[in-house]
PDB file of N, CA, C, O and CB in Angstrom:
ATOM      1  N   MET A   1     110.492  85.561 134.332  1.00  0.00           N
ATOM      2  CA  MET A   1     109.262  84.829 134.503  1.00  0.00           C
ATOM      3  C   MET A   1     108.097  85.753 134.199  1.00  0.00           C
ATOM      4  O   MET A   1     108.140  86.948 134.492  1.00  0.00           O
ATOM      5  CB  MET A   1     109.155  84.248 135.923  1.00  0.00           C
ATOM      6  N   GLN A   2     107.051  85.180 133.605  1.00  0.00           N
ATOM      7  CA  GLN A   2     105.867  85.956 133.268  1.00  0.00           C
ATOM      8  C   GLN A   2     104.631  85.184 133.675  1.00  0.00           C
ATOM      9  O   GLN A   2     104.587  83.962 133.530  1.00  0.00           O
ATOM     10  CB  GLN A   2     105.832  86.290 131.764  1.00  0.00           C
ATOM     11  N   ALA A   3     103.632  85.873 134.179  1.00  0.00           N
ATOM     12  CA  ALA A   3     102.364  85.254 134.543  1.00  0.00           C
ATOM     13  C   ALA A   3     101.240  86.163 134.090  1.00  0.00           C
ATOM     14  O   ALA A   3     101.346  87.385 134.190  1.00  0.00           O
ATOM     15  CB  ALA A   3     102.280  84.984 136.073  1.00  0.00           C
ATOM     16  N   THR A   4     100.169  85.577 133.594  1.00  0.00           N
ATOM     17  CA  THR A   4      98.997  86.338 133.177  1.00  0.00           C
ATOM     18  C   THR A   4      97.796  85.824 133.955  1.00  0.00           C
ATOM     19  O   THR A   4      97.563  84.617 134.021  1.00  0.00           O
ATOM     20  CB  THR A   4      98.760  86.225 131.637  1.00  0.00           C
ATOM     21  N   TYR A   5      97.047  86.724 134.536  1.00  0.00           N
ATOM     22  CA  TYR A   5      95.851  86.376 135.296  1.00  0.00           C
ATOM     23  C   TYR A   5      94.650  87.044 134.636  1.00  0.00           C
ATOM     24  O   TYR A   5      94.695  88.229 134.303  1.00  0.00           O
ATOM     25  CB  TYR A   5      95.984  86.810 136.795  1.00  0.00           C
ATOM     26  N   HIS A   6      93.599  86.294 134.453  1.00  0.00           N
ATOM     27  CA  HIS A   6      92.334  86.843 133.943  1.00  0.00           C
ATOM     28  C   HIS A   6      91.304  86.637 135.046  1.00  0.00           C
ATOM     29  O   HIS A   6      90.965  85.503 135.382  1.00  0.00           O
ATOM     30  CB  HIS A   6      91.882  86.146 132.576  1.00  0.00           C
ATOM     31  N   LEU A   7      90.809  87.738 135.607  1.00  0.00           N
ATOM     32  CA  LEU A   7      89.855  87.610 136.695  1.00  0.00           C
ATOM     33  C   LEU A   7      88.970  88.833 136.784  1.00  0.00           C
ATOM     34  O   LEU A   7      89.268  89.885 136.217  1.00  0.00           O
ATOM     35  CB  LEU A   7      90.573  87.387 138.012  1.00  0.00           C
ATOM     36  N   ASN A   8      87.890  88.674 137.498  1.00  0.00           N
ATOM     37  CA  ASN A   8      86.955  89.751 137.738  1.00  0.00           C
ATOM     38  C   ASN A   8      87.500  90.610 138.870  1.00  0.00           C
ATOM     39  O   ASN A   8      88.176  90.105 139.766  1.00  0.00           O
ATOM     40  CB  ASN A   8      85.540  89.206 138.073  1.00  0.00           C
ATOM     41  N   THR A   9      87.211  91.901 138.833  1.00  0.00           N
ATOM     42  CA  THR A   9      87.713  92.789 139.881  1.00  0.00           C
ATOM     43  C   THR A   9      87.193  92.392 141.258  1.00  0.00           C
ATOM     44  O   THR A   9      87.833  92.692 142.266  1.00  0.00           O
ATOM     45  CB  THR A   9      87.324  94.228 139.580  1.00  0.00           C
ATOM     46  N   ASP A  10      86.051  91.727 141.317  1.00  0.00           N
ATOM     47  CA  ASP A  10      85.532  91.252 142.600  1.00  0.00           C
ATOM     48  C   ASP A  10      86.435  90.194 143.220  1.00  0.00           C
ATOM     49  O   ASP A  10      86.365  89.945 144.423  1.00  0.00           O
ATOM     50  CB  ASP A  10      84.128  90.692 142.424  1.00  0.00           C
ATOM     51  N   ASP A  11      87.287  89.566 142.401  1.00  0.00           N
ATOM     52  CA  ASP A  11      88.188  88.521 142.881  1.00  0.00           C
ATOM     53  C   ASP A  11      89.539  89.060 143.344  1.00  0.00           C
ATOM     54  O   ASP A  11      90.378  88.299 143.827  1.00  0.00           O
ATOM     55  CB  ASP A  11      88.402  87.501 141.797  1.00  0.00           C
ATOM     56  N   LEU A  12      89.754  90.365 143.200  1.00  0.00           N
ATOM     57  CA  LEU A  12      91.014  90.962 143.662  1.00  0.00           C
ATOM     58  C   LEU A  12      90.971  91.094 145.184  1.00  0.00           C
ATOM     59  O   LEU A  12      90.151  91.824 145.740  1.00  0.00           O
ATOM     60  CB  LEU A  12      91.258  92.359 142.990  1.00  0.00           C
ATOM     61  N   THR A  13      91.863  90.379 145.829  1.00  0.00           N
ATOM     62  CA  THR A  13      91.905  90.384 147.290  1.00  0.00           C
ATOM     63  C   THR A  13      93.340  90.594 147.761  1.00  0.00           C
ATOM     64  O   THR A  13      94.282  90.554 146.969  1.00  0.00           O
ATOM     65  CB  THR A  13      91.330  89.065 147.865  1.00  0.00           C
ATOM     66  N   ILE A  14      93.482  90.809 149.022  1.00  0.00           N
ATOM     67  CA  ILE A  14      94.816  90.903 149.627  1.00  0.00           C
ATOM     68  C   ILE A  14      95.564  89.586 149.423  1.00  0.00           C
ATOM     69  O   ILE A  14      96.773  89.586 149.189  1.00  0.00           O
ATOM     70  CB  ILE A  14      94.715  91.245 151.146  1.00  0.00           C
ATOM     71  N   ASP A  15      94.850  88.471 149.510  1.00  0.00           N
ATOM     72  CA  ASP A  15      95.489  87.165 149.296  1.00  0.00           C
ATOM     73  C   ASP A  15      96.076  87.054 147.890  1.00  0.00           C
ATOM     74  O   ASP A  15      97.154  86.489 147.706  1.00  0.00           O
ATOM     75  CB  ASP A  15      94.477  86.032 149.530  1.00  0.00           C
ATOM     76  N   PHE A  16      95.362  87.595 146.899  1.00  0.00           N
ATOM     77  CA  PHE A  16      95.863  87.585 145.524  1.00  0.00           C
ATOM     78  C   PHE A  16      97.162  88.390 145.435  1.00  0.00           C
ATOM     79  O   PHE A  16      98.141  87.933 144.845  1.00  0.00           O
ATOM     80  CB  PHE A  16      94.801  88.158 144.548  1.00  0.00           C
ATOM     81  N   LEU A  17      97.165  89.572 146.015  1.00  0.00           N
ATOM     82  CA  LEU A  17      98.362  90.413 146.006  1.00  0.00           C
ATOM     83  C   LEU A  17      99.516  89.733 146.741  1.00  0.00           C
ATOM     84  O   LEU A  17     100.657  89.778 146.282  1.00  0.00           O
ATOM     85  CB  LEU A  17      98.062  91.777 146.644  1.00  0.00           C
ATOM     86  N   GLU A  18      99.228  89.115 147.861  1.00  0.00           N
ATOM     87  CA  GLU A  18     100.264  88.414 148.615  1.00  0.00           C
ATOM     88  C   GLU A  18     100.845  87.250 147.804  1.00  0.00           C
ATOM     89  O   GLU A  18     102.040  86.968 147.890  1.00  0.00           O
ATOM     90  CB  GLU A  18      99.696  87.901 149.946  1.00  0.00           C
ATOM     91  N   SER A  19      99.998  86.573 147.015  1.00  0.00           N
ATOM     92  CA  SER A  19     100.505  85.465 146.193  1.00  0.00           C
ATOM     93  C   SER A  19     101.442  85.973 145.106  1.00  0.00           C
ATOM     94  O   SER A  19     102.426  85.309 144.778  1.00  0.00           O
ATOM     95  CB  SER A  19      99.342  84.690 145.559  1.00  0.00           C
ATOM     96  N   ILE A  20     101.148  87.143 144.543  1.00  0.00           N
ATOM     97  CA  ILE A  20     102.040  87.744 143.549  1.00  0.00           C
ATOM     98  C   ILE A  20     103.363  88.128 144.219  1.00  0.00           C
ATOM     99  O   ILE A  20     104.437  87.895 143.665  1.00  0.00           O
ATOM    100  CB  ILE A  20     101.375  88.993 142.886  1.00  0.00           C
ATOM    101  N   LYS A  21     103.277  88.705 145.389  1.00  0.00           N
ATOM    102  CA  LYS A  21     104.493  89.084 146.117  1.00  0.00           C
ATOM    103  C   LYS A  21     105.351  87.861 146.430  1.00  0.00           C
ATOM    104  O   LYS A  21     106.578  87.934 146.374  1.00  0.00           O
ATOM    105  CB  LYS A  21     104.132  89.816 147.417  1.00  0.00           C
ATOM    106  N   THR A  22     104.715  86.746 146.756  1.00  0.00           N
ATOM    107  CA  THR A  22     105.452  85.514 147.038  1.00  0.00           C
ATOM    108  C   THR A  22     106.079  84.952 145.772  1.00  0.00           C
ATOM    109  O   THR A  22     107.237  84.535 145.774  1.00  0.00           O
ATOM    110  CB  THR A  22     104.529  84.471 147.674  1.00  0.00           C
ATOM    111  N   LEU A  23     105.309  84.942 144.693  1.00  0.00           N
ATOM    112  CA  LEU A  23     105.791  84.390 143.430  1.00  0.00           C
ATOM    113  C   LEU A  23     106.963  85.180 142.868  1.00  0.00           C
ATOM    114  O   LEU A  23     107.892  84.596 142.310  1.00  0.00           O
ATOM    115  CB  LEU A  23     104.669  84.353 142.417  1.00  0.00           C
ATOM    116  N   PHE A  24     106.931  86.498 143.007  1.00  0.00           N
ATOM    117  CA  PHE A  24     107.961  87.372 142.454  1.00  0.00           C
ATOM    118  C   PHE A  24     108.740  88.066 143.575  1.00  0.00           C
ATOM    119  O   PHE A  24     109.000  89.268 143.513  1.00  0.00           O
ATOM    120  CB  PHE A  24     107.330  88.419 141.514  1.00  0.00           C
ATOM    121  N   LYS A  25     109.098  87.311 144.574  1.00  0.00           N
ATOM    122  CA  LYS A  25     109.753  87.855 145.767  1.00  0.00           C
ATOM    123  C   LYS A  25     111.003  88.680 145.403  1.00  0.00           C
ATOM    124  O   LYS A  25     111.872  88.233 144.654  1.00  0.00           O
ATOM    125  CB  LYS A  25     110.139  86.710 146.722  1.00  0.00           C
ATOM    126  N   GLN A  26     111.056  89.887 145.958  1.00  0.00           N
ATOM    127  CA  GLN A  26     112.194  90.791 145.800  1.00  0.00           C
ATOM    128  C   GLN A  26     112.456  91.194 144.345  1.00  0.00           C
ATOM    129  O   GLN A  26     113.589  91.526 143.995  1.00  0.00           O
ATOM    130  CB  GLN A  26     113.428  90.146 146.368  1.00  0.00           C
ATOM    131  N   LYS A  27     111.427  91.170 143.499  1.00  0.00           N
ATOM    132  CA  LYS A  27     111.566  91.541 142.084  1.00  0.00           C
ATOM    133  C   LYS A  27     110.761  92.813 141.801  1.00  0.00           C
ATOM    134  O   LYS A  27     109.797  93.128 142.498  1.00  0.00           O
ATOM    135  CB  LYS A  27     111.092  90.377 141.157  1.00  0.00           C
ATOM    136  N   THR A  28     111.179  93.522 140.774  1.00  0.00           N
ATOM    137  CA  THR A  28     110.381  94.622 140.259  1.00  0.00           C
ATOM    138  C   THR A  28     109.446  94.044 139.203  1.00  0.00           C
ATOM    139  O   THR A  28     109.889  93.333 138.301  1.00  0.00           O
ATOM    140  CB  THR A  28     111.284  95.770 139.670  1.00  0.00           C
ATOM    141  N   VAL A  29     108.159  94.346 139.310  1.00  0.00           N
ATOM    142  CA  VAL A  29     107.183  93.795 138.374  1.00  0.00           C
ATOM    143  C   VAL A  29     106.421  94.922 137.685  1.00  0.00           C
ATOM    144  O   VAL A  29     106.362  96.049 138.177  1.00  0.00           O
ATOM    145  CB  VAL A  29     106.203  92.849 139.100  1.00  0.00           C
ATOM    146  N   GLU A  30     105.857  94.598 136.564  1.00  0.00           N
ATOM    147  CA  GLU A  30     104.987  95.520 135.834  1.00  0.00           C
ATOM    148  C   GLU A  30     103.579  94.958 135.885  1.00  0.00           C
ATOM    149  O   GLU A  30     103.364  93.782 135.593  1.00  0.00           O
ATOM    150  CB  GLU A  30     105.466  95.722 134.351  1.00  0.00           C
ATOM    151  N   ILE A  31     102.622  95.793 136.253  1.00  0.00           N
ATOM    152  CA  ILE A  31     101.230  95.357 136.310  1.00  0.00           C
ATOM    153  C   ILE A  31     100.439  96.191 135.315  1.00  0.00           C
ATOM    154  O   ILE A  31     100.406  97.418 135.407  1.00  0.00           O
ATOM    155  CB  ILE A  31     100.642  95.492 137.758  1.00  0.00           C
ATOM    156  N   SER A  32      99.799  95.512 134.358  1.00  0.00           N
ATOM    157  CA  SER A  32      98.956  96.180 133.358  1.00  0.00           C
ATOM    158  C   SER A  32      97.510  95.786 133.600  1.00  0.00           C
ATOM    159  O   SER A  32      97.210  94.618 133.844  1.00  0.00           O
ATOM    160  CB  SER A  32      99.395  95.812 131.903  1.00  0.00           C
ATOM    161  N   ILE A  33      96.626  96.751 133.531  1.00  0.00           N
ATOM    162  CA  ILE A  33      95.203  96.483 133.687  1.00  0.00           C
ATOM    163  C   ILE A  33      94.547  96.704 132.331  1.00  0.00           C
ATOM    164  O   ILE A  33      94.660  97.780 131.744  1.00  0.00           O
ATOM    165  CB  ILE A  33      94.558  97.395 134.795  1.00  0.00           C
ATOM    166  N   ILE A  34      93.861  95.675 131.840  1.00  0.00           N
ATOM    167  CA  ILE A  34      93.191  95.756 130.540  1.00  0.00           C
ATOM    168  C   ILE A  34      91.734  95.386 130.736  1.00  0.00           C
ATOM    169  O   ILE A  34      91.422  94.331 131.288  1.00  0.00           O
ATOM    170  CB  ILE A  34      93.870  94.822 129.484  1.00  0.00           C
ATOM    171  N   ASP A  35      90.853  96.245 130.287  1.00  0.00           N
ATOM    172  CA  ASP A  35      89.419  95.961 130.330  1.00  0.00           C
ATOM    173  C   ASP A  35      89.112  94.999 129.193  1.00  0.00           C
ATOM    174  O   ASP A  35      89.104  95.394 128.028  1.00  0.00           O
ATOM    175  CB  ASP A  35      88.558  97.277 130.216  1.00  0.00           C
ATOM    176  N   GLU A  36      88.862  93.750 129.525  1.00  0.00           N
ATOM    177  CA  GLU A  36      88.669  92.731 128.498  1.00  0.00           C
ATOM    178  C   GLU A  36      87.349  92.871 127.757  1.00  0.00           C
ATOM    179  O   GLU A  36      87.103  92.143 126.795  1.00  0.00           O
ATOM    180  CB  GLU A  36      88.750  91.370 129.115  1.00  0.00           C
ATOM    181  N   ASP A  37      86.501  93.789 128.184  1.00  0.00           N
ATOM    182  CA  ASP A  37      85.245  94.014 127.480  1.00  0.00           C
ATOM    183  C   ASP A  37      85.423  94.936 126.276  1.00  0.00           C
ATOM    184  O   ASP A  37      84.492  95.121 125.492  1.00  0.00           O
ATOM    185  CB  ASP A  37      84.216  94.598 128.429  1.00  0.00           C
ATOM    186  N   GLU A  38      86.610  95.510 126.127  1.00  0.00           N
ATOM    187  CA  GLU A  38      86.859  96.392 124.993  1.00  0.00           C
ATOM    188  C   GLU A  38      86.865  95.593 123.700  1.00  0.00           C
ATOM    189  O   GLU A  38      87.371  94.471 123.658  1.00  0.00           O
ATOM    190  CB  GLU A  38      88.191  97.142 125.167  1.00  0.00           C
ATOM    191  N   GLU A  39      86.302  96.171 122.648  1.00  0.00           N
ATOM    192  CA  GLU A  39      86.209  95.479 121.361  1.00  0.00           C
ATOM    193  C   GLU A  39      87.565  95.129 120.781  1.00  0.00           C
ATOM    194  O   GLU A  39      87.718  94.079 120.157  1.00  0.00           O
ATOM    195  CB  GLU A  39      85.452  96.324 120.378  1.00  0.00           C
ATOM    196  N   ASP A  40      88.538  95.981 120.976  1.00  0.00           N
ATOM    197  CA  ASP A  40      89.828  95.765 120.329  1.00  0.00           C
ATOM    198  C   ASP A  40      90.867  95.117 121.242  1.00  0.00           C
ATOM    199  O   ASP A  40      92.063  95.213 120.965  1.00  0.00           O
ATOM    200  CB  ASP A  40      90.357  97.071 119.825  1.00  0.00           C
ATOM    201  N   PHE A  41      90.439  94.457 122.326  1.00  0.00           N
ATOM    202  CA  PHE A  41      91.396  93.831 123.230  1.00  0.00           C
ATOM    203  C   PHE A  41      92.274  92.829 122.493  1.00  0.00           C
ATOM    204  O   PHE A  41      93.497  92.868 122.627  1.00  0.00           O
ATOM    205  CB  PHE A  41      90.669  93.143 124.381  1.00  0.00           C
ATOM    206  N   THR A  42      91.674  91.939 121.721  1.00  0.00           N
ATOM    207  CA  THR A  42      92.440  90.901 121.029  1.00  0.00           C
ATOM    208  C   THR A  42      93.437  91.525 120.055  1.00  0.00           C
ATOM    209  O   THR A  42      94.582  91.083 119.960  1.00  0.00           O
ATOM    210  CB  THR A  42      91.495  89.940 120.282  1.00  0.00           C
ATOM    211  N   PHE A  43      92.999  92.546 119.340  1.00  0.00           N
ATOM    212  CA  PHE A  43      93.867  93.219 118.382  1.00  0.00           C
ATOM    213  C   PHE A  43      95.043  93.888 119.093  1.00  0.00           C
ATOM    214  O   PHE A  43      96.188  93.750 118.662  1.00  0.00           O
ATOM    215  CB  PHE A  43      93.072  94.257 117.577  1.00  0.00           C
ATOM    216  N   ALA A  44      94.769  94.605 120.170  1.00  0.00           N
ATOM    217  CA  ALA A  44      95.831  95.292 120.921  1.00  0.00           C
ATOM    218  C   ALA A  44      96.794  94.286 121.535  1.00  0.00           C
ATOM    219  O   ALA A  44      98.003  94.517 121.561  1.00  0.00           O
ATOM    220  CB  ALA A  44      95.227  96.185 122.025  1.00  0.00           C
ATOM    221  N   HIS A  45      96.271  93.188 122.021  1.00  0.00           N
ATOM    222  CA  HIS A  45      97.121  92.159 122.617  1.00  0.00           C
ATOM    223  C   HIS A  45      98.050  91.557 121.560  1.00  0.00           C
ATOM    224  O   HIS A  45      99.227  91.316 121.829  1.00  0.00           O
ATOM    225  CB  HIS A  45      96.259  91.054 123.269  1.00  0.00           C
ATOM    226  N   ALA A  46      97.522  91.316 120.363  1.00  0.00           N
ATOM    227  CA  ALA A  46      98.336  90.760 119.286  1.00  0.00           C
ATOM    228  C   ALA A  46      99.465  91.720 118.907  1.00  0.00           C
ATOM    229  O   ALA A  46     100.594  91.293 118.665  1.00  0.00           O
ATOM    230  CB  ALA A  46      97.463  90.454 118.057  1.00  0.00           C
ATOM    231  N   ILE A  47      99.162  92.988 118.857  1.00  0.00           N
ATOM    232  CA  ILE A  47     100.195  93.986 118.547  1.00  0.00           C
ATOM    233  C   ILE A  47     101.258  93.990 119.635  1.00  0.00           C
ATOM    234  O   ILE A  47     102.454  93.990 119.341  1.00  0.00           O
ATOM    235  CB  ILE A  47      99.574  95.398 118.400  1.00  0.00           C
ATOM    236  N   GLU A  48     100.825  93.992 120.889  1.00  0.00           N
ATOM    237  CA  GLU A  48     101.772  94.005 122.003  1.00  0.00           C
ATOM    238  C   GLU A  48     102.688  92.786 121.963  1.00  0.00           C
ATOM    239  O   GLU A  48     103.901  92.914 122.126  1.00  0.00           O
ATOM    240  CB  GLU A  48     101.023  94.054 123.337  1.00  0.00           C
ATOM    241  N   GLN A  49     102.118  91.615 121.750  1.00  0.00           N
ATOM    242  CA  GLN A  49     102.915  90.395 121.715  1.00  0.00           C
ATOM    243  C   GLN A  49     103.850  90.392 120.506  1.00  0.00           C
ATOM    244  O   GLN A  49     104.989  89.934 120.602  1.00  0.00           O
ATOM    245  CB  GLN A  49     102.003  89.161 121.685  1.00  0.00           C
ATOM    246  N   GLY A  50     103.374  90.898 119.378  1.00  0.00           N
ATOM    247  CA  GLY A  50     104.211  90.969 118.189  1.00  0.00           C
ATOM    248  C   GLY A  50     105.406  91.881 118.378  1.00  0.00           C
ATOM    249  O   GLY A  50     106.507  91.574 117.921  1.00  0.00           O
ATOM    250  N   LEU A  51     105.191  92.998 119.049  1.00  0.00           N
ATOM    251  CA  LEU A  51     106.288  93.934 119.289  1.00  0.00           C
ATOM    252  C   LEU A  51     107.303  93.374 120.282  1.00  0.00           C
ATOM    253  O   LEU A  51     108.482  93.723 120.228  1.00  0.00           O
ATOM    254  CB  LEU A  51     105.743  95.262 119.801  1.00  0.00           C
ATOM    255  N   LYS A  52     106.850  92.503 121.191  1.00  0.00           N
ATOM    256  CA  LYS A  52     107.757  91.891 122.164  1.00  0.00           C
ATOM    257  C   LYS A  52     108.534  90.725 121.566  1.00  0.00           C
ATOM    258  O   LYS A  52     109.577  90.334 122.090  1.00  0.00           O
ATOM    259  CB  LYS A  52     106.979  91.417 123.379  1.00  0.00           C
ATOM    260  N   SER A  53     108.031  90.177 120.481  1.00  0.00           N
ATOM    261  CA  SER A  53     108.641  88.994 119.876  1.00  0.00           C
ATOM    262  C   SER A  53     109.997  89.339 119.282  1.00  0.00           C
ATOM    263  O   SER A  53     110.170  90.378 118.645  1.00  0.00           O
ATOM    264  CB  SER A  53     107.725  88.403 118.795  1.00  0.00           C
ATOM    265  N   GLU A  54     110.938  88.462 119.501  1.00  0.00           N
ATOM    266  CA  GLU A  54     112.264  88.654 118.922  1.00  0.00           C
ATOM    267  C   GLU A  54     112.294  88.205 117.468  1.00  0.00           C
ATOM    268  O   GLU A  54     113.240  88.509 116.742  1.00  0.00           O
ATOM    269  CB  GLU A  54     113.315  87.892 119.730  1.00  0.00           C
ATOM    270  N   ASN A  55     111.261  87.482 117.040  1.00  0.00           N
ATOM    271  CA  ASN A  55     111.231  86.932 115.688  1.00  0.00           C
ATOM    272  C   ASN A  55     110.552  87.858 114.683  1.00  0.00           C
ATOM    273  O   ASN A  55     110.624  87.623 113.477  1.00  0.00           O
ATOM    274  CB  ASN A  55     110.529  85.601 115.697  1.00  0.00           C
ATOM    275  N   VAL A  56     109.895  88.907 115.169  1.00  0.00           N
ATOM    276  CA  VAL A  56     109.157  89.800 114.281  1.00  0.00           C
ATOM    277  C   VAL A  56     109.651  91.223 114.497  1.00  0.00           C
ATOM    278  O   VAL A  56     109.675  91.719 115.624  1.00  0.00           O
ATOM    279  CB  VAL A  56     107.621  89.700 114.529  1.00  0.00           C
ATOM    280  N   SER A  57     110.043  91.872 113.414  1.00  0.00           N
ATOM    281  CA  SER A  57     110.471  93.262 113.541  1.00  0.00           C
ATOM    282  C   SER A  57     109.245  94.173 113.552  1.00  0.00           C
ATOM    283  O   SER A  57     108.171  93.785 113.093  1.00  0.00           O
ATOM    284  CB  SER A  57     111.435  93.653 112.387  1.00  0.00           C
ATOM    285  N   LYS A  58     109.412  95.363 114.068  1.00  0.00           N
ATOM    286  CA  LYS A  58     108.317  96.334 114.105  1.00  0.00           C
ATOM    287  C   LYS A  58     107.822  96.625 112.694  1.00  0.00           C
ATOM    288  O   LYS A  58     106.618  96.750 112.469  1.00  0.00           O
ATOM    289  CB  LYS A  58     108.768  97.638 114.793  1.00  0.00           C
ATOM    290  N   GLU A  59     108.736  96.731 111.757  1.00  0.00           N
ATOM    291  CA  GLU A  59     108.368  97.018 110.375  1.00  0.00           C
ATOM    292  C   GLU A  59     107.534  95.881 109.769  1.00  0.00           C
ATOM    293  O   GLU A  59     106.551  96.134 109.072  1.00  0.00           O
ATOM    294  CB  GLU A  59     109.627  97.254 109.534  1.00  0.00           C
ATOM    295  N   GLU A  60     107.930  94.627 110.037  1.00  0.00           N
ATOM    296  CA  GLU A  60     107.183  93.480 109.531  1.00  0.00           C
ATOM    297  C   GLU A  60     105.773  93.444 110.115  1.00  0.00           C
ATOM    298  O   GLU A  60     104.807  93.149 109.411  1.00  0.00           O
ATOM    299  CB  GLU A  60     107.921  92.179 109.855  1.00  0.00           C
ATOM    300  N   LEU A  61     105.668  93.744 111.399  1.00  0.00           N
ATOM    301  CA  LEU A  61     104.360  93.742 112.041  1.00  0.00           C
ATOM    302  C   LEU A  61     103.463  94.822 111.454  1.00  0.00           C
ATOM    303  O   LEU A  61     102.298  94.563 111.153  1.00  0.00           O
ATOM    304  CB  LEU A  61     104.504  93.940 113.548  1.00  0.00           C
ATOM    305  N   LEU A  62     103.991  96.024 111.290  1.00  0.00           N
ATOM    306  CA  LEU A  62     103.210  97.108 110.718  1.00  0.00           C
ATOM    307  C   LEU A  62     102.784  96.796 109.288  1.00  0.00           C
ATOM    308  O   LEU A  62     101.662  97.108 108.890  1.00  0.00           O
ATOM    309  CB  LEU A  62     104.003  98.402 110.755  1.00  0.00           C
ATOM    310  N   LYS A  63     103.674  96.183 108.516  1.00  0.00           N
ATOM    311  CA  LYS A  63     103.347  95.808 107.138  1.00  0.00           C
ATOM    312  C   LYS A  63     102.203  94.796 107.117  1.00  0.00           C
ATOM    313  O   LYS A  63     101.286  94.910 106.304  1.00  0.00           O
ATOM    314  CB  LYS A  63     104.589  95.228 106.424  1.00  0.00           C
ATOM    315  N   ALA A  64     102.256  93.808 108.009  1.00  0.00           N
ATOM    316  CA  ALA A  64     101.211  92.791 108.084  1.00  0.00           C
ATOM    317  C   ALA A  64      99.870  93.407 108.519  1.00  0.00           C
ATOM    318  O   ALA A  64      98.816  93.039 108.001  1.00  0.00           O
ATOM    319  CB  ALA A  64     101.627  91.673 109.061  1.00  0.00           C
ATOM    320  N   LEU A  65      99.921  94.344 109.470  1.00  0.00           N
ATOM    321  CA  LEU A  65      98.698  94.983 109.926  1.00  0.00           C
ATOM    322  C   LEU A  65      98.056  95.836 108.837  1.00  0.00           C
ATOM    323  O   LEU A  65      96.832  95.873 108.710  1.00  0.00           O
ATOM    324  CB  LEU A  65      98.982  95.832 111.143  1.00  0.00           C
ATOM    325  N   ASN A  66      98.880  96.515 108.058  1.00  0.00           N
ATOM    326  CA  ASN A  66      98.366  97.342 106.980  1.00  0.00           C
ATOM    327  C   ASN A  66      97.794  96.515 105.831  1.00  0.00           C
ATOM    328  O   ASN A  66      96.929  96.987 105.093  1.00  0.00           O
ATOM    329  CB  ASN A  66      99.456  98.244 106.466  1.00  0.00           C
ATOM    330  N   ALA A  67      98.271  95.299 105.682  1.00  0.00           N
ATOM    331  CA  ALA A  67      97.791  94.415 104.608  1.00  0.00           C
ATOM    332  C   ALA A  67      96.420  93.855 104.922  1.00  0.00           C
ATOM    333  O   ALA A  67      95.681  93.479 104.012  1.00  0.00           O
ATOM    334  CB  ALA A  67      98.772  93.270 104.376  1.00  0.00           C
ATOM    335  N   SER A  68      96.062  93.794 106.216  1.00  0.00           N
ATOM    336  CA  SER A  68      94.766  93.176 106.580  1.00  0.00           C
ATOM    337  C   SER A  68      93.634  94.155 106.620  1.00  0.00           C
ATOM    338  O   SER A  68      92.500  93.774 106.909  1.00  0.00           O
ATOM    339  CB  SER A  68      94.864  92.505 107.910  1.00  0.00           C
TER     340      SER A  68
END
């Protein structure tokens, strides 16, 4: 299971953390923090998703990136 949350740091509360713990009870999770104000957020996200995709090889992704 995967969940993505987009929120302001002011919205991070104990209740938010408890909801994640409930949703992923007894699981190991990975938490990534990305500053969405960065200029290259969309580009980095596309690369990350492409590398995770089973339909796209790393070589194909790199070739496509170099072509643009």
